[in-house]
N, C-alpha and C positions, 0 to 999 in steps of 0.2 A: 657438207654446207660449204659452199664457195662464196667467200667474201673478200674483201679488198686485198688484204695481204696474201690470202692464198693465190690470188691472180698475179700478185708482185712476185711471189716466190716461184710460181709455176711458170710464169712468162718471162721474166727478165732478172730476177734478183740473184743471179748467180755471180761468183766473185769474178770470173772470167769475162763477164760483160762490163766491168768497170774499168774506167781509166783513172788516172790521177784526178785531183780537184780540177786542174786546168782543163781536162777532158770531159767528156759527158758519157753517159750510158749508151752503148750501141743499141740502136732500135732495129730489132730483128725484122727482116722481110716478112711481110704478111702478118705481122703481130697485129692483133685487134684488142681493143679493151674489153673486159668480161662483163658481159650482161647477165645479171641474175635471173631475168624472166624469160621464159620460152614462149612459143606461140601458143601452148596450151595452158598459158596462165590465166587463173580465174580464182574466185574467192576460195572455192571448195578444195582445190589444189593445194592453196596456200594453208587452209586449215589442216591439212595432212602434213605439208612440207613446203619448202621453198626450193628444194633441190632433189632430184631422184635418190641420191645417196643416203638423204635422211629419211626419205618416205618409208622404206622397208622397216626401219628400226621403230618409226613412230607407229606404224600399224601393228606391228608385233606387241607393242605395249598397250594397244587399246583395250584389250580385253581385262587387263588388271588395273586400269585407270580409275576405276571407281567412279563412274559417271554421277550416279545419284545413289550413294549407298545407304543413306538414311534420311528421314524426315527432316527438313530444314527447319532451323529456328529463325523465323523471320525477324529482321531487325526493325527498329523504330528510330525516328530522329530524336525521341526522348530517351534512348538509352543512355545510361550512365557513361558507358565506354562506347564510342563510336564504332560501327561494324568493321572499319578498316584498320582499328587499333587492337582488335581481339588477338588472342594468342593464335599463331599459325604453326602448323608443323614445320619443323626444320627442313630446309631444302637445299640439296647440292646438285646444281645443274650438271655437274660434271658426271654425275651417276646415270643420267638420261641420254647420254650420247650413244649413237649407234656405233656398232663394232665392225661395220663392213666399209667403212672409208678407205679408200685406196691410198696407201703411202707413197710419198714422193721418194724418187730415187736419189736426187742430190740434196741431202739433209744439211740444214743451216742451223746456226745459232742466231737467234734474233732477239735483240733486247729494245723493248719499247721504253722510251723516256717520255713522260706524260704528266700533265697537272691533274687528270681526271681518270678515274677508273670506277666502273659500276660493279657492284652497288655501292661500294664503301666510300668513294669519294666522286659522287656524281652530281653534276650541275646541269648539263644538257646532254646532247647527242654523243659529244666526244667521248664521255665515259662509257657509253654503251658499245660504241664502235670499237674501242681499244679493247675492251673485254672480249668482244666477238672476234676481232682479228686474232687475238693471242690464241683463244680456244680453237679457232679454225686451223691455225697452223700447227699447234699441238696435235690435234686429231690427224694430221697428215705426216706426223713423225718427227717434225722439227723441235729442237730445243728453243724454248721461249722463256724470257723473263721480262717482267714489268718493273720499271723503277718509278717510284711515286714519293712525292714528299709525305713524310709522316705527320700528316695534319693533326693537330691537337683534337679536332672534332670527330676523328675516325673512331668508330666504335670497335674496340679491339675484339670484342667477342664474335665479330663477323670474319675474323682472321684465324685460320687453322695453323697449329704448329708455329706460332710466333715465337721467334728467338733472335737475341742479339748475336750477330755473327762477326762483326767487324768494329773496331774503334780506331778511328783514323782522323787526320787533319785535312782540312780543304780551305783554299785560299779565299778571303774576302777583304778588300779595302786594307791591304797592308797587313793584315794578320792571318794567322793559320788557326781556323775555328775546329775545335773537337767536334767530331761528327760520329754518330752512331748509324750503322747500318744493320737493319733487322731484316730477317727473312721470314716470310709466312706464306700461306697458300689461300688464295681467294678464288671461288668458283673452279677449282681445279687448277689454277694458274700460279706458278710460283712468283712472288713479288718481293722486291728489295725495297724497304722503307728507308728513306734517307732523313736522319733527324739531326740537325744541327743544334748545338748548344746554346745558340743566341736566340733571338725573339721570333726568328722567322717561322712562319706556319703555325702560330699560336692563334687562338680565336675559336669561336663556335660554328664557324663556316668554312668551307673550302676557299672561298674568296672573301676579302673584305676584313682581313684582320687589321690589327692597329700598326703592322710592320709595313715597310716599303716593298710593295709587291713585285715591281720590276727587278729590284735588286735582288729579292728572295729568289726569284726564278733564275737570274743570272748565277746566283750562288749555286742553285741546285743543279744547273746545267753542268758546271764545272765539277761539283761534287760527285756526279755520276761518272764522268770520265776518271776523276781521280780515284773512285772506288774500284773501277775496272783495272786501273794501273796498279793500285797496291794489292789487289787480289789476284792478279795475273790473268783476269778474264779477257779473252780476245774473241768476241762474237764476230760473225760474218757481216752481219747488219746491225746498225744502230738506227732504230726507227724513231724519229722526233715528230712531235705533233704540236702545231699551232705556234703562235708567236713565243709562248712561254719557254719553249726549248729552242728557239731560233738562234741562240748564241752558241749552242753546242757544235754545230758544224764549223764555226769559226774557230773555236777553241780547239776542236779535233784537228783540223788542217793545219793550223798555223801554230800549235803548241804540242798537243799529245801525240800526233803522228811523228813527231821528232824525237819523242821519248820512247814510250815502249808500245803504244797501241798501233802496230804496223797493219793489222790485218783487216779491220773493219772498214765498211762502206757506209755511207749515210743517206738514208732516205727522209724527206720531209713530206708529211701530209698536211695539206691546207684543208681544214674542215670548214671553216668560216673566214673570209677576208675582210670582215668587218673590223677586225682589231689587228693593227699593224705592230704592236710592240714598240711604240715610239720611245726612243732612248737618247739621253744626253751622251755626248762622248765621255764625260767624266765617269758617268754610271757604268758604261761599258768597261772602262779602264779598272773599276773596283773588282771585276773578275780576273785581272791579271793580263788583259790585253791592252794595247794602246789604242784608245778609242779614236784618235786622230788618224791613224792607219786607215780606218774604214770609212772615213768621211769623203769618199769619192763616189761619182756617179754610178761607176762600174762595180761598187762593193756594196755598202750598206747605207749610203747617204739618203735620207728621207727627200724624195724629190720636192715634196710639197713645201719644205722648209728653205729652199735655195733662196739665198738673198736675206733670210731672216737672221736675227742675231739673238740666240745662237742657231745656227743649222743643227739639225738633229739626225739621228740615225733611226732605221727601222730594223728591228730584230728579225721581222718576217722576211724582209727583202735580203738581208744577209743571209738567211737560212736558204732562201732560193737560189742565190748566187753561189754558195758554198756546198751544198748538197749534191750528191751523185745523180740523185733522181728526186723529182718533185711530183707529188700526185695530189689531185683534188678528187672529190667524192662522187662526181658524176659527169658523164661526157657534156651534158648541157651546161653545167656550171663552169666547165673548163672553157667552152665558147664564150660564155658570158664574161669570164674574167679577162679573156684576151681582147675583148672589145670595150671594156669600160674600166673604170677605177684607175687610179694613178700607178698601181703596179703592172698594168698592162704592158708597158714597154720593157720591163724586167722579164716578164714571163715570155714575151715574144722573142727577147734576146735569147732565152734559154728554152725555146719551144721544143728542141730535139730531146730533151730530158724531162719534159712535162706531159703527164698522163692523166686522163680523166677515167677512173674506174669506179663504177656504180657500188655505193654501199649496200649492205645487206643487213640483215638482223640475225641474232643468234636463236635458232629455231629450238634449242633445248631450253633456254631461258624464257622464250616467249612461245608457249605450247599450250593451248587451252586443254589439251587431253590430260596434261600432267600438272598444271599450274596449282601450286598449293594455296594460293591466295583467292581462288574462285570457290563460290559455294557449291557449285556443280560443274564437272568437267564436260567437254563436249569436243567434237571432231568433226570432219567432213562427212564422215560416215554415220554420224549420232549427233544431231544438232539439238536435241531436246534440252540439253543442259543450258544452251544459250538463252532459252526462254526464261529459265529460272534465274539465271544471272541478271537479266534485264529486270525482272520483277523485284529481285532481292535489292538491287541498287535503288530502284524506284521506292520501294518500302523504306529503306534505310534512310533515304534523303527526304522522305515526306512528299514523293511525287506521285504516290499511289495511295489509294483508300486502305485502311488497315482493318477493314471489315474481315469477318472470319472467311478463311478459304480452307479447303479440304486438302490436307497433306501437301504434297508438292505440285498441287494443280494451280495453274496460272490463270486468272481471268482474262478471257479473250479480249474484252474491252481495253485492257492496259497494253496488250500486244499490239493492238491496232494503232496506238499512239506511236509515231516515229520518234525516236530517242537520237539525238545528235550529240556528240562529244567533242569537246575541243581541249586538248591537253597540250599546253604550251607555256613557254616563258612569255611573260606579258611585256614584250619589247616591240618597239616600232617596227623591225624586220618582220614580225609575224602578222602584220596587218591589223593592228589594234581597232582602227575605225571599222574594218570589216566584221571582226569579232563582236564589236558593241551593236553594230547594226544587225547581224545574224540573231542576237539574243532577242531583239524586238521582232523581227520578221519571222523567225521560226515559231514564236508564240502566236503570231497571226496566222500562220499557216496551220496551226492546230497541232504543233510538235511539241516536244520537250527538249530542252538543251542544258547540259552540264559543261562548266568551264572550270578547269582544274589548272592552276599556274600561279606563279609568283611574279611580282613586278620589282624590279630592282631600282626604278626611279619613283620617287614618293609622289610625282604628279600623276603616273599612271595608277600607282596603288591607290590613290584617293578617288580617282575616277571610277575604279572598278569596285572600291568599298562602297561607293555611293549606289552604283548599280546592283550591288548585292543587297544592300538595305532595301532597295525598292523591289526586288524580286524574290528574294530567298525565302519568303513566307507564302508565296503564291503556289499554284498548282503545275507550273511548267518550267521554271528556271531555276537553277542552282549555280551559284557563283562561289568557289571554293578558292580562296586566296592562300594557298599552301601548296606543298608538294609532298605527296606520299606515294612511294614505290607501290605499295600494296594496293592502295585505292586506284592508281593508274591501271593496274592489271584488271581490277574488277570493272573500272568504266570501259576499256576496250572490249571486254567480254560482253557487257551489257548493251553497248552501241549498236544501232542500226546503221548510223553513218558516223564517220570522223571528218571534222572539218579542218582544213589546213589552208587558210586564205593568204598565205605568206607573200609580202612584196618580193621578197627574193628568198630562195631556200636552196643552200649548196647540194644537198640531197633530200634530207627529211626522212625521220624513222616513223613518225606517227602514222603516216598513210601505210607504211608496210605493215607495222604491228597491227593496225586495224583491220587490214585485209586478212592477216593471219588469224585474227579472232572474229572473222566473218561480218565485219563491218564495211560499208561501201564508202570509199573516199570521195569527198568534195573538196576539190583543190583548185588553186591558181595555177596557171600554167607557167612555170618558171623552174629552173635549176633541175634538181633531180626528182621534183614532182612531175616534170614534163617527160622524163625518162622511165617513169614507174606506173603512171595513171594514164589510161586511154579512154576516151570518152565513149559512152554507150550509144550516142547518137552520131558517131563519126563512122560512116559506112567504109572508109579505107581501112579502118583498124578493127572491124567487127569481130575477128577471130580473136583478140585480145582485149577486148572492151572490158572494163572493170570498174568504172567510176564516172564521176562527172567533173567537167573542166570548165573554168572560165578564164578568160585572159586580161580583162581590165582591172583597174584597181578601184573602180567605182561601185557604189551599192548596187546599181541596176545589174551589173554583170554578175554579182554574186547572187542576186535575186532569181536571175535566169538559170542558173546552175541548181539553186535549191528548188525552184519550182519543178523542174524535171525529175530532180531526185525524189521529191515527195510524190510526183505523179506516178513513177515507177513503183514506189513503196505502196501506193495505194491500189495499184493494178498487180495483184499477187502474181499473175502469170509473167507479166513483163520483169517483175522483181526477181523472179527465180531464175530468169535467163542470166542474171549477173551471178548469182550464188550457186549455180549448178553446172 
């Protein structure tokens, strides 16, 4: 499996390619960004693999995957325990990794510093990507660690071999805070958990605790470097993610590089530029840096606040300026960020170290042939299990009649109803007005739709609660205002189509996971969606056509895409062109 970090390591993340902070990464002649998809890309090939190196391993496992090993116990919406909360077999994705991946010759030690990691601290795609990147590089022979806050909400039973390894002090606001470093293993990846003795990272959720979140991540950024120093660790690459760790490059180059950390170079990945890490100078000073030093246009001054009282800093901007390389998660999103938003001028100034590398998915964690959360397994060579998954979800959510059926046979009447799934955070970026319109329009078209997601804003939560009250007892629509990792796997497996109507989307994983599970994407043409989905009616891309695209942000544009998708679905010959 080749995803973003693999391309980084394989293409340009060698120590000899880096200059000091004042310099930039040399861009090698002829270097191209890595594209995950080949000209042979289609739904069925995704069901087997997203890269040839994985395909052989996947096919070898198929005979033992247990596609339908016993008669299913069909769920009901009246069950005391919902079907997605039942006991599932334990699952270690690391045990399903193929053994024939080619190892890299120039092996590196890479440390990811991140606010999220799937599945233990996952809020959005950041968590999935960090886990996938780490596993991809481990497969290619590199030494990889992830450094993560030890959130109070993390379920410790999901961590193997958890142990306290270091007790040390790290600085915050004039004091040295006693801090524990724990080591454990998650999905086959070594993880260092940073646990301060103050109130930071307490609460029942990854974000939104009672502590000052910005100051907590400033502390975390320094605590990670402090741990490397006291433990003598000298990684080749420190890979930081998003604004939460944007202060680490500043701390590294202006403090720890002068102490003992001489070897590392720093990469920043921008997963979503919506959040800039706005920071007051005195807040940055709490981590031990002089905040006023960075309040210049060429360092970390937030350009939007020039002339305000007070002017503020942006941790994301500081990370861009001080990192050796900056990566974003798709080539199209790179172009979009260079043409819009206030950080465009900073990115243009550092264009020679800015790269757009397309995200991928972890094909061991997202594999319908081995997925323990599915009631029936399936693959590109045996898709019968997908029919069972669809009807299982329909029955469990009350979208299908509970009449008597024979064994594992599924009524043809239910299979003929297109099932559209939208799994998304319910935030404006995701095109909420288009999601609410789709609920009504898909019902008018005679289809079914399931929305799974949470809203962080009470206004949007109230709107979707109202929609749920209107629709959740009918025969066509289910709106589930929550997030469940188990249910998301089942919904992708059940879906005929996945809807991703984002206003902007740096990369997007939903369309990739959907295709891996045999669901056709219906997406708006933006960011990584434009790099991964190619329209069935576009003759110039007929060899790689795999979904349905619309470009406008209006309901009529979405209707046009859904009309065409439903027409293909109801013409089985044309629909099979997409999935074979």
